[in-house]
DRENPA-3360 file (N, C-alpha, C; in nm, 2 decimals, always signed):
BEGIN
1 = MSTTRNPR = -4.84/-9.05/-1.70/-4.82/-8.95/-1.84/-4.71/-8.88/-1.84 ~ -4.64/-8.91/-1.94/-4.52/-8.82/-1.95/-4.54/-8.71/-2.04 ~ -4.45/-8.63/-2.02/-4.40/-8.50/-2.11/-4.31/-8.52/-2.19 ~ -4.32/-8.44/-2.32/-4.17/-8.46/-2.42/-4.15/-8.32/-2.43 ~ -4.02/-8.29/-2.39/-3.99/-8.12/-2.41/-3.96/-8.11/-2.55 ~ -4.00/-7.99/-2.61/-4.00/-7.97/-2.74/-3.86/-7.88/-2.74 ~ -3.76/-7.94/-2.83/-3.64/-7.91/-2.83/-3.64/-7.75/-2.87 ~ -3.71/-7.71/-2.96/-3.73/-7.59/-3.03/-3.77/-7.50/-2.93;
9 = TSSRREQL = -3.87/-7.53/-2.84/-3.91/-7.43/-2.74/-3.81/-7.42/-2.66 ~ -3.73/-7.51/-2.60/-3.61/-7.51/-2.50/-3.50/-7.42/-2.56 ~ -3.47/-7.41/-2.68/-3.37/-7.34/-2.74/-3.40/-7.19/-2.73 ~ -3.54/-7.17/-2.79/-3.58/-7.03/-2.78/-3.59/-6.98/-2.66 ~ -3.62/-7.04/-2.53/-3.62/-7.01/-2.40/-3.47/-7.00/-2.37 ~ -3.39/-7.07/-2.42/-3.22/-7.05/-2.37/-3.19/-6.91/-2.42 ~ -3.22/-6.90/-2.55/-3.19/-6.78/-2.62/-3.25/-6.67/-2.56 ~ -3.37/-6.66/-2.52/-3.43/-6.55/-2.46/-3.34/-6.52/-2.33;
17 = HQQQHADA = -3.33/-6.61/-2.26/-3.27/-6.61/-2.11/-3.11/-6.54/-2.16 ~ -3.04/-6.59/-2.25/-2.92/-6.55/-2.27/-2.92/-6.38/-2.31 ~ -3.03/-6.37/-2.40/-3.06/-6.21/-2.44/-3.08/-6.12/-2.32 ~ -3.18/-6.18/-2.24/-3.19/-6.09/-2.10/-3.08/-6.09/-2.05 ~ -2.99/-6.16/-2.03/-2.87/-6.16/-1.92/-2.78/-6.08/-1.99 ~ -2.76/-6.08/-2.13/-2.67/-5.98/-2.20/-2.73/-5.83/-2.19 ~ -2.85/-5.81/-2.20/-2.94/-5.70/-2.19/-2.91/-5.61/-2.05 ~ -2.92/-5.72/-1.97/-2.90/-5.68/-1.81/-2.75/-5.65/-1.80;
25 = LAQAKRRR = -2.64/-5.69/-1.83/-2.52/-5.65/-1.86/-2.49/-5.52/-1.91 ~ -2.54/-5.51/-2.03/-2.53/-5.38/-2.10/-2.59/-5.26/-1.99 ~ -2.69/-5.30/-1.97/-2.76/-5.18/-1.89/-2.68/-5.14/-1.78 ~ -2.62/-5.24/-1.70/-2.53/-5.23/-1.59/-2.41/-5.14/-1.62 ~ -2.36/-5.18/-1.76/-2.25/-5.13/-1.81/-2.28/-4.97/-1.84 ~ -2.40/-4.95/-1.88/-2.43/-4.80/-1.93/-2.44/-4.73/-1.80 ~ -2.51/-4.77/-1.70/-2.50/-4.71/-1.56/-2.37/-4.69/-1.50 ~ -2.30/-4.78/-1.51/-2.14/-4.74/-1.47/-2.08/-4.65/-1.53;
33 = TRRLLGAL = -2.09/-4.65/-1.69/-2.05/-4.55/-1.75/-2.09/-4.40/-1.75 ~ -2.23/-4.39/-1.71/-2.31/-4.26/-1.68/-2.23/-4.21/-1.54 ~ -2.24/-4.29/-1.45/-2.19/-4.27/-1.33/-2.04/-4.20/-1.33 ~ -1.96/-4.29/-1.40/-1.81/-4.24/-1.41/-1.80/-4.11/-1.51 ~ -1.87/-4.09/-1.62/-1.91/-3.97/-1.68/-1.96/-3.85/-1.59 ~ -2.03/-3.90/-1.52/-2.07/-3.78/-1.41/-2.01/-3.73/-1.34 ~ -1.94/-3.85/-1.26/-1.81/-3.80/-1.16/-1.71/-3.73/-1.23 ~ -1.68/-3.75/-1.36/-1.54/-3.68/-1.44/-1.61/-3.55/-1.46;
41 = AAVIAVVI = -1.72/-3.54/-1.50/-1.77/-3.39/-1.52/-1.77/-3.30/-1.42 ~ -1.81/-3.38/-1.28/-1.79/-3.28/-1.18/-1.66/-3.25/-1.13 ~ -1.54/-3.34/-1.15/-1.43/-3.33/-1.12/-1.35/-3.20/-1.21 ~ -1.41/-3.21/-1.35/-1.37/-3.09/-1.45/-1.41/-2.97/-1.40 ~ -1.53/-2.95/-1.37/-1.60/-2.84/-1.34/-1.53/-2.78/-1.21 ~ -1.51/-2.84/-1.11/-1.43/-2.80/-0.99/-1.30/-2.75/-1.04 ~ -1.23/-2.84/-1.12/-1.10/-2.78/-1.18/-1.13/-2.64/-1.27 ~ -1.22/-2.65/-1.33/-1.24/-2.51/-1.42/-1.27/-2.40/-1.32;
49 = IGLGLWSA = -1.35/-2.42/-1.22/-1.38/-2.31/-1.15/-1.27/-2.29/-1.04 ~ -1.17/-2.39/-1.01/-1.09/-2.34/-0.92/-0.98/-2.25/-1.00 ~ -0.95/-2.31/-1.13/-0.86/-2.22/-1.23/-0.88/-2.08/-1.23 ~ -1.05/-2.07/-1.26/-1.11/-1.93/-1.28/-1.08/-1.84/-1.17 ~ -1.11/-1.91/-1.05/-1.06/-1.84/-0.93/-0.95/-1.78/-0.89 ~ -0.84/-1.86/-0.92/-0.72/-1.88/-0.91/-0.66/-1.77/-1.02 ~ -0.71/-1.76/-1.13/-0.67/-1.66/-1.25/-0.73/-1.51/-1.22 ~ -0.83/-1.51/-1.15/-0.90/-1.40/-1.12/-0.85/-1.34/-0.97;
57 = RPKNGATS = -0.77/-1.41/-0.92/-0.73/-1.35/-0.78/-0.66/-1.19/-0.81 ~ -0.68/-1.11/-0.72/-0.59/-0.96/-0.73/-0.45/-1.02/-0.72 ~ -0.37/-0.93/-0.78/-0.22/-0.95/-0.77/-0.17/-0.79/-0.72 ~ -0.13/-0.77/-0.61/-0.09/-0.64/-0.58/+0.03/-0.63/-0.49 ~ +0.09/-0.50/-0.45/+0.21/-0.49/-0.35/+0.27/-0.37/-0.40 ~ +0.35/-0.36/-0.29/+0.46/-0.24/-0.27/+0.54/-0.24/-0.42 ~ +0.56/-0.14/-0.46/+0.68/-0.13/-0.58/+0.76/-0.01/-0.57 ~ +0.84/+0.02/-0.65/+0.94/+0.15/-0.63/+0.98/+0.20/-0.75;
65 = GTAPQFSL = +1.05/+0.30/-0.76/+1.11/+0.33/-0.88/+1.03/+0.49/-0.93 ~ +1.10/+0.54/-0.99/+1.04/+0.70/-1.03/+0.94/+0.65/-1.13 ~ +0.83/+0.71/-1.12/+0.73/+0.69/-1.24/+0.74/+0.74/-1.39 ~ +0.72/+0.65/-1.50/+0.78/+0.71/-1.62/+0.68/+0.85/-1.67 ~ +0.73/+0.93/-1.70/+0.65/+1.06/-1.72/+0.58/+1.05/-1.87 ~ +0.47/+1.13/-1.87/+0.40/+1.11/-2.00/+0.34/+1.22/-1.98 ~ +0.28/+1.24/-2.13/+0.17/+1.34/-2.17/+0.08/+1.29/-2.24 ~ -0.07/+1.32/-2.24/-0.16/+1.23/-2.32/-0.27/+1.34/-2.33;
73 = TTTAGTTV = -0.34/+1.35/-2.42/-0.46/+1.39/-2.48/-0.57/+1.32/-2.41 ~ -0.67/+1.40/-2.34/-0.80/+1.35/-2.27/-0.91/+1.38/-2.39 ~ -1.03/+1.29/-2.33/-1.14/+1.32/-2.40/-1.21/+1.45/-2.39 ~ -1.17/+1.53/-2.31/-1.19/+1.67/-2.31/-1.12/+1.74/-2.38 ~ -1.04/+1.71/-2.47/-0.94/+1.79/-2.57/-0.83/+1.86/-2.50 ~ -0.79/+1.82/-2.36/-0.68/+1.90/-2.30/-0.57/+1.80/-2.32 ~ -0.45/+1.85/-2.25/-0.33/+1.74/-2.26/-0.30/+1.77/-2.11 ~ -0.29/+1.63/-2.07/-0.23/+1.60/-1.91/-0.09/+1.56/-1.92;
81 = SLSDYRGR = +0.00/+1.58/-1.83/+0.12/+1.56/-1.80/+0.12/+1.50/-1.68 ~ +0.20/+1.40/-1.63/+0.21/+1.33/-1.51/+0.28/+1.46/-1.41 ~ +0.34/+1.53/-1.48/+0.42/+1.63/-1.40/+0.34/+1.74/-1.36 ~ +0.21/+1.76/-1.42/+0.11/+1.86/-1.37/+0.08/+1.82/-1.22 ~ +0.12/+1.68/-1.18/+0.05/+1.67/-1.03/+0.18/+1.64/-0.93 ~ +0.30/+1.68/-0.98/+0.39/+1.65/-0.87/+0.38/+1.75/-0.76 ~ +0.37/+1.69/-0.62/+0.34/+1.75/-0.52/+0.21/+1.69/-0.45 ~ +0.13/+1.59/-0.52/+0.02/+1.54/-0.51/+0.02/+1.40/-0.54;
89 = PVLLYFNE = -0.04/+1.29/-0.46/-0.07/+1.16/-0.49/-0.15/+1.15/-0.62 ~ -0.11/+1.06/-0.70/-0.18/+1.02/-0.82/-0.19/+0.87/-0.83 ~ -0.33/+0.85/-0.87/-0.37/+0.70/-0.89/-0.41/+0.67/-1.05 ~ -0.31/+0.63/-1.12/-0.35/+0.59/-1.24/-0.44/+0.45/-1.26 ~ -0.53/+0.48/-1.32/-0.65/+0.36/-1.35/-0.64/+0.31/-1.49 ~ -0.57/+0.23/-1.54/-0.54/+0.16/-1.65/-0.68/+0.04/-1.65 ~ -0.73/+0.01/-1.78/-0.84/-0.06/-1.82/-0.86/-0.09/-1.94 ~ -0.95/-0.19/-1.98/-0.96/-0.23/-2.12/-1.06/-0.11/-2.18;
97 = GAGCGACT = -1.12/-0.04/-2.13/-1.18/+0.09/-2.22/-1.31/+0.05/-2.28 ~ -1.33/+0.08/-2.40/-1.47/+0.08/-2.47/-1.51/-0.06/-2.48 ~ -1.64/-0.08/-2.45/-1.69/-0.22/-2.41/-1.69/-0.30/-2.31 ~ -1.60/-0.24/-2.22/-1.57/-0.29/-2.08/-1.67/-0.23/-1.97 ~ -1.80/-0.27/-1.96/-1.90/-0.20/-1.88/-1.85/-0.19/-1.72 ~ -1.77/-0.30/-1.68/-1.73/-0.30/-1.54/-1.61/-0.21/-1.53 ~ -1.54/-0.17/-1.62/-1.45/-0.07/-1.62/-1.50/+0.05/-1.60 ~ -1.58/+0.09/-1.69/-1.65/+0.21/-1.65/-1.73/+0.24/-1.55;
105 = QQMATIEK = -1.83/+0.14/-1.49/-1.85/+0.14/-1.37/-1.74/+0.17/-1.24 ~ -1.67/+0.12/-1.28/-1.56/+0.15/-1.16/-1.51/+0.26/-1.15 ~ -1.49/+0.34/-1.26/-1.46/+0.48/-1.26/-1.61/+0.58/-1.20 ~ -1.69/+0.52/-1.23/-1.83/+0.60/-1.18/-1.85/+0.59/-1.04 ~ -1.84/+0.47/-1.00/-1.82/+0.45/-0.84/-1.73/+0.51/-0.77 ~ -1.61/+0.53/-0.81/-1.48/+0.63/-0.77/-1.51/+0.76/-0.76 ~ -1.59/+0.80/-0.89/-1.62/+0.96/-0.87/-1.72/+0.98/-0.76 ~ -1.81/+0.89/-0.72/-1.92/+0.91/-0.66/-1.88/+0.88/-0.51;
113 = DPAFQKSG = -1.79/+0.87/-0.48/-1.73/+0.81/-0.33/-1.69/+0.92/-0.25 ~ -1.77/+0.96/-0.15/-1.71/+1.09/-0.09/-1.58/+1.10/-0.03 ~ -1.55/+0.96/+0.01/-1.40/+0.98/+0.08/-1.30/+0.98/-0.04 ~ -1.31/+0.93/-0.13/-1.20/+0.95/-0.24/-1.22/+1.09/-0.29 ~ -1.32/+1.16/-0.29/-1.31/+1.31/-0.29/-1.23/+1.41/-0.23 ~ -1.25/+1.35/-0.08/-1.19/+1.41/+0.02/-1.04/+1.37/+0.06 ~ -0.99/+1.26/-0.03/-0.86/+1.21/-0.03/-0.74/+1.28/-0.06 ~ -0.76/+1.38/-0.17/-0.66/+1.43/-0.19/-0.56/+1.35/-0.30;
121 = ITVLPIVM = -0.65/+1.22/-0.35/-0.57/+1.15/-0.45/-0.64/+1.18/-0.59 ~ -0.57/+1.20/-0.67/-0.62/+1.24/-0.82/-0.63/+1.10/-0.89 ~ -0.74/+1.06/-0.93/-0.74/+0.94/-1.04/-0.75/+0.99/-1.17 ~ -0.65/+0.91/-1.23/-0.65/+0.95/-1.39/-0.69/+0.81/-1.45 ~ -0.78/+0.81/-1.52/-0.80/+0.69/-1.60/-0.76/+0.67/-1.75 ~ -0.70/+0.59/-1.77/-0.61/+0.58/-1.90/-0.66/+0.43/-2.00 ~ -0.70/+0.47/-2.10/-0.75/+0.35/-2.20/-0.68/+0.38/-2.33 ~ -0.66/+0.26/-2.39/-0.61/+0.25/-2.55/-0.71/+0.27/-2.66;
129 = NTKAQIQP = -0.81/+0.41/-2.63/-0.90/+0.41/-2.74/-0.91/+0.55/-2.78 ~ -0.97/+0.57/-2.87/-0.98/+0.72/-2.94/-1.13/+0.78/-2.86 ~ -1.12/+0.91/-2.86/-1.26/+0.97/-2.80/-1.38/+0.91/-2.87 ~ -1.41/+0.91/-2.98/-1.50/+0.86/-3.04/-1.56/+0.71/-2.99 ~ -1.44/+0.63/-2.96/-1.46/+0.51/-2.90/-1.52/+0.48/-2.75 ~ -1.45/+0.56/-2.68/-1.48/+0.57/-2.54/-1.58/+0.65/-2.46 ~ -1.61/+0.77/-2.55/-1.71/+0.86/-2.50/-1.85/+0.79/-2.47 ~ -1.92/+0.73/-2.57/-2.03/+0.65/-2.55/-2.05/+0.57/-2.40;
137 = DLDTYGVK = -1.94/+0.52/-2.39/-1.95/+0.43/-2.26/-1.94/+0.53/-2.14 ~ -1.87/+0.64/-2.14/-1.87/+0.74/-2.04/-2.00/+0.81/-2.01 ~ -2.06/+0.84/-2.13/-2.20/+0.90/-2.12/-2.29/+0.79/-2.06 ~ -2.29/+0.67/-2.09/-2.38/+0.57/-2.05/-2.38/+0.53/-1.90 ~ -2.27/+0.56/-1.85/-2.25/+0.53/-1.70/-2.23/+0.67/-1.64 ~ -2.24/+0.80/-1.69/-2.21/+0.92/-1.65/-2.10/+0.95/-1.57 ~ -1.99/+0.91/-1.65/-1.85/+0.94/-1.58/-1.81/+1.10/-1.64 ~ -1.77/+1.17/-1.56/-1.73/+1.31/-1.58/-1.58/+1.33/-1.59;
145 = TPYLLDDG = -1.50/+1.24/-1.54/-1.36/+1.26/-1.51/-1.32/+1.23/-1.67 ~ -1.24/+1.35/-1.71/-1.18/+1.31/-1.88/-1.11/+1.18/-1.88 ~ -1.09/+1.11/-1.97/-0.99/+0.98/-1.98/-0.89/+1.04/-2.07 ~ -0.78/+0.99/-2.05/-0.65/+1.01/-2.10/-0.64/+0.89/-2.21 ~ -0.61/+0.92/-2.33/-0.61/+0.83/-2.45/-0.45/+0.82/-2.48 ~ -0.42/+0.68/-2.46/-0.32/+0.64/-2.49/-0.29/+0.53/-2.60 ~ -0.17/+0.55/-2.68/-0.15/+0.48/-2.80/-0.10/+0.34/-2.77 ~ -0.10/+0.29/-2.62/-0.03/+0.20/-2.58/+0.13/+0.21/-2.53;
153 = TVSKAYDT = +0.18/+0.33/-2.54/+0.31/+0.38/-2.50/+0.31/+0.36/-2.32 ~ +0.23/+0.43/-2.28/+0.23/+0.46/-2.13/+0.17/+0.32/-2.07 ~ +0.09/+0.25/-2.14/+0.05/+0.13/-2.07/+0.16/+0.01/-2.07 ~ +0.23/+0.02/-2.16/+0.34/-0.06/-2.19/+0.45/-0.01/-2.09 ~ +0.47/+0.13/-2.07/+0.58/+0.16/-1.98/+0.55/+0.13/-1.82 ~ +0.40/+0.11/-1.82/+0.36/+0.09/-1.67/+0.33/-0.07/-1.65 ~ +0.39/-0.17/-1.75/+0.37/-0.28/-1.72/+0.22/-0.33/-1.72 ~ +0.14/-0.29/-1.79/-0.02/-0.30/-1.74/-0.06/-0.39/-1.86;
161 = LGKGMHAD = +0.01/-0.42/-1.96/-0.06/-0.49/-2.10/-0.06/-0.62/-2.06 ~ -0.17/-0.70/-2.10/-0.17/-0.85/-2.10/-0.21/-0.89/-1.96 ~ -0.26/-0.79/-1.86/-0.28/-0.82/-1.73/-0.45/-0.87/-1.71 ~ -0.50/-0.86/-1.84/-0.64/-0.90/-1.83/-0.67/-1.01/-1.93 ~ -0.78/-0.97/-1.97/-0.81/-1.10/-2.08/-0.76/-1.07/-2.24 ~ -0.69/-0.96/-2.27/-0.62/-0.93/-2.39/-0.49/-0.92/-2.40 ~ -0.41/-1.00/-2.47/-0.25/-0.96/-2.44/-0.22/-0.82/-2.50 ~ -0.30/-0.76/-2.57/-0.25/-0.62/-2.63/-0.32/-0.51/-2.56;
169 = LPGHGFVL = -0.39/-0.56/-2.46/-0.46/-0.42/-2.36/-0.43/-0.44/-2.22 ~ -0.44/-0.35/-2.16/-0.44/-0.34/-2.00/-0.56/-0.42/-1.95 ~ -0.53/-0.47/-1.84/-0.65/-0.56/-1.79/-0.74/-0.46/-1.70 ~ -0.73/-0.45/-1.57/-0.80/-0.37/-1.46/-0.69/-0.35/-1.35 ~ -0.62/-0.24/-1.36/-0.51/-0.23/-1.28/-0.50/-0.07/-1.24 ~ -0.42/-0.05/-1.12/-0.41/+0.08/-1.06/-0.25/+0.07/-1.03 ~ -0.21/+0.19/-1.05/-0.08/+0.23/-1.02/-0.06/+0.34/-0.89 ~ +0.00/+0.36/-0.81/-0.04/+0.47/-0.72/+0.14/+0.55/-0.74;
177 = IDKSGNKV = +0.14/+0.67/-0.72/+0.23/+0.75/-0.73/+0.24/+0.88/-0.65 ~ +0.32/+0.85/-0.58/+0.32/+0.97/-0.42/+0.36/+1.11/-0.49 ~ +0.37/+1.19/-0.39/+0.39/+1.32/-0.44/+0.49/+1.35/-0.49 ~ +0.61/+1.28/-0.46/+0.75/+1.30/-0.52/+0.76/+1.24/-0.65 ~ +0.66/+1.17/-0.71/+0.67/+1.13/-0.84/+0.74/+0.99/-0.86 ~ +0.70/+0.90/-0.70/+0.76/+0.78/-0.72/+0.65/+0.67/-0.73 ~ +0.66/+0.56/-0.80/+0.56/+0.45/-0.79/+0.55/+0.37/-0.64 ~ +0.46/+0.36/-0.58/+0.49/+0.29/-0.44/+0.39/+0.18/-0.43;
185 = WQGDYPSM = +0.29/+0.18/-0.54/+0.18/+0.03/-0.53/+0.13/-0.01/-0.67 ~ +0.11/-0.09/-0.70/+0.07/-0.15/-0.82/-0.03/-0.26/-0.77 ~ -0.15/-0.25/-0.82/-0.23/-0.36/-0.82/-0.33/-0.39/-0.94 ~ -0.36/-0.53/-0.96/-0.43/-0.59/-1.07/-0.53/-0.66/-1.03 ~ -0.64/-0.64/-1.10/-0.77/-0.71/-1.04/-0.84/-0.75/-1.18 ~ -0.79/-0.88/-1.22/-0.86/-0.96/-1.33/-1.03/-0.98/-1.31 ~ -1.07/-0.95/-1.18/-1.22/-0.99/-1.17/-1.29/-0.87/-1.20 ~ -1.22/-0.77/-1.25/-1.26/-0.63/-1.31/-1.34/-0.54/-1.21;
193 = WIDPHDLL = -1.30/-0.57/-1.08/-1.36/-0.48/-0.98/-1.27/-0.47/-0.86 ~ -1.29/-0.38/-0.75/-1.23/-0.34/-0.67/-1.34/-0.24/-0.58 ~ -1.37/-0.27/-0.48/-1.43/-0.17/-0.41/-1.38/-0.07/-0.37 ~ -1.46/+0.06/-0.39/-1.37/+0.19/-0.41/-1.32/+0.22/-0.26 ~ -1.40/+0.16/-0.17/-1.35/+0.18/-0.01/-1.21/+0.09/+0.01 ~ -1.22/-0.03/-0.04/-1.10/-0.11/-0.02/-0.98/-0.04/-0.11 ~ -1.02/+0.01/-0.22/-0.87/+0.06/-0.30/-0.85/+0.19/-0.24 ~ -0.92/+0.26/-0.18/-0.87/+0.40/-0.11/-0.80/+0.35/+0.01;
201 = TTAKSHLS = -0.85/+0.26/+0.08/-0.77/+0.21/+0.23/-0.65/+0.15/+0.15 ~ -0.62/+0.08/+0.06/-0.49/+0.02/+0.00/-0.39/+0.14/-0.03 ~ -0.43/+0.24/-0.10/-0.38/+0.33/-0.15/-0.33/+0.41/-0.03 ~ -0.38/+0.48/+0.06/-0.35/+0.53/+0.17/-0.25/+0.46/+0.28 ~ -0.27/+0.34/+0.27/-0.18/+0.25/+0.35/-0.02/+0.26/+0.29 ~ -0.03/+0.30/+0.15/+0.12/+0.31/+0.07/+0.19/+0.45/+0.07 ~ +0.08/+0.54/+0.13/+0.14/+0.69/+0.12/+0.19/+0.74/+0.23 ~ +0.33/+0.77/+0.27/+0.37/+0.83/+0.36/+0.29/+0.94/+0.40;
209 = N = +0.28/+1.01/+0.54/+0.25/+1.15/+0.56/+0.32/+1.26/+0.53;
% end
């Protein structure tokens, strides 16, 4: 008994086979593409994280020269001049000010640190804000130290502008001035934080007895 192949059926089978083969190739290509995109995304993520860590690294070191003089109004309504502290070390704390919770928390922790209180180092926080702008933040975090209100002149004189997230504002930095009125150390912390103990240890290491 002989069988006769139906050409039409054979053609459909061949087309189905070809379609299945094409589908398999397309799926394989999609899997390769997904793997490639996943690997690429992982590389990009690593690069972004690396750049973030690199840009957030502290930058600090010894410096020299006479500290620029200034007189600024404070949130307490008084006027503070750098010359008022001649004979005592002063740590200027430049920060972004209003809206920067980490900046205000930094000052709050410095205030509460017993070692800082006994160190004899006066911390002067300086912001480019009005009293109305910064006072709510001080109240929120319980900061008692009067803030010095700068129009940008002092921040520029101490080369603190553009060291953080904003080109026209200070970042999160400190300038240490010794009892003779000389700059002896400057540190910038883009991460917006430095432990008060570490800050005090660093400051003391740059002050002569």
